[in-house]
N, C-alpha and C positions, 0 to 999 in steps of 0.2 A: 504493500500500500504506500503510495507516495505521500510525503509529508511536506507541507509548505515550510518555507524557511523560518527558523526560530520556533517551530512548533514545540519542540522539547522544552525550550526555555519558558515558553508561555504556560505549558502544563505544569511545570515545576513552580512557576510563580503563583499560579492559581492554587495549587496544593498548599503552599506555605502561607500565602496571604489570607486565604479563606478559612484556614484552620484557626485563625485568631479569634473570630467571633465565638466558635465552639469552646475554645479554651477560656475565653472571657466569661461566657455564661456559666461554665463549671466553677470558676472562681467566685462569681457573684453568689451562686447558691451555696457554696461551701463556707461563705463568710456571713450568712444570715444569723442574726441574733435569735437565740432561743430562750424561752422562759422556762424557769425551773422552780420547783417548790423548795422553800427554805426549811431546814430541819428544825422543827419547833421544839425539839428536846433541848435546844441550846438556851432556851429561856430559863431564867432563874428568878427567885423572889428578890426584889430590890427594895421593897418597903412593905411594912405591915406584917401581920401574923397569919395571913391566909396560907393556902397551899396550892400547888399546881399539879395537874395531871397532864402529861404531855406525851404525844406520839410524833412521828415525823410530820404528820399532816395536820394535827389539831392540838391546840393548847387550851386547857380548861383551868381557869382561875377560880378557886373556890373560896368564897368569903364566908366565914362563920360568924355567928352572933358574938358580939363583945358587949361590954358594959356601956360603950358609947359607939358613935359612928366609926366604922372601920374604913380606913384608907389602905388600899392594897395595890401593889404594883409588881409587874414582872418585866424584865428587860433582857435584851440580847443585842449583840453587835450584828449588823446586817450589811450586805453590800448590794447596792442598786435595787432596794426594795421598791416594788411598784404598786401592789394591791393586796387586799386580803378580804375575807368575809368574817362577819361577827354576829353573835347573838347573845342574849342574856336570858337566864331562867331564874325567876324569883318566886318564893312562896307567897301566898296571899298576905295582904296587909304588911308590905315591906317597902322600904325606900331604897332606891339604887340609882346609880349612874355609871357611865363608862366613858373614857376618853383615851386618846393616843397622843404620844409626844414623839415627833420625828424632827426635832431641832427647831421647830417654830412655835414652841409653847404648846400647851394642852389644846387639842382639837376635839370637840365634843363628838362622840359617837352616839351615846344615849343620854339625853338631857336628864337632870334630876327629876324623878317622878315616882309615883306610887305604882307598884306592880308593873314595871316596864318590860314585860315579857315580849320578846321579839322572835321572829323567824330569822333565818340566815339572810344577811344583807351585805352587799358588796361595798367596799370602800377603796377609792383610787387616790393614791398620793399624787399631789400636783406635779411632782417630778421624781424621777428615781432617787432614792435616798440611801446614802451610805453613812453609817454611824450607829449610835445606840438608839434602838427603837424600844419604847416603853409603853405598856398598856396600864392604865389606872382604872380602878373601880372604887366606888363608895357603896357601902351597904349598911342598913340598919333595920331590923325587924320591929315593926310598930307594936306587935302584940307580945313582945318579950319572950317568945318561944325559942327553943333551941333549934334554930333553922339555919340554912345557908343559901346563898345565891351563887350561881355559876355563870361567869362570863367566859365565852369561848371564842377563839379565833381559829380559822382554818385557811388552807390554800394561800399562804403567804407567798406571793410570787416575787422572784428576784431574776435578774438577768445573769445568765451564765456565760455570755460572750458579748463583746462590743463590736458591732459591725464596722468594718473599715471601708466598705463600699455600699452603695444603695442596695437594699435587700431585694427589690423587684426590678429586673431588667426592663429597659425601655422597649417599646414595640419594635423600634429600629434594630435592636440587638437580635430579637427573634428573626426578623426578616433577613438580616445578614447571616445568621446561623443557618437558616433554611436554604438561602442561596448558596452558601458555601458548601453545605452538604450535597446540594443538587449538582454543583459543578464537580465536586469530588467523585460522586457516583458516576457522572458521565465520563470523566477522565478514566476512572478505573474500568468502566465497561469498554471504552474504546481501546484501552491497552490490552484487555483480555481478548477482545475481538481480533486485534492486530496480531497477537501472539498465536492464536489458533489458526490463522490463515496460512496455507502452505506457501 
């Protein structure tokens, strides 16, 4: 089969040049930031006489009745914390509140109220936070019974990687990738066809 001048150089150029979008796309996807769950067993009591029950995914802060209003807090060092879910369970006729501190002072999660039982609710930090994250609760039973309130958090999300390039390639990148793959396939097929001809 006759080849026009510089055809070999052109095919080599196409192979090298159009492989770049494919390699770029692989790099883009390999550098995407992923969210991970923080190990909540790292939290420890930092204030008050309550107790904590923790697993990797859930932290329960248990406030027991005292002779006066109980302030109770649990803290841990976190890296790039982003969001979490919370709820509180209280017995009847009790006063409770909950808040979180991520370096900007106490931010209310559950305002002071009577019997503030809640279902799981999400909370999103205004920006990824690195430092000491502290959860605070206040609890006091109004009927003076030996009861306790449980404030829980779960699904504390942190970033396990920092993206160095945009996470989602532009449409032009996909077009270049498809064009490159198409030319590569055509060149490979032409070479195979040329090789098989007597």
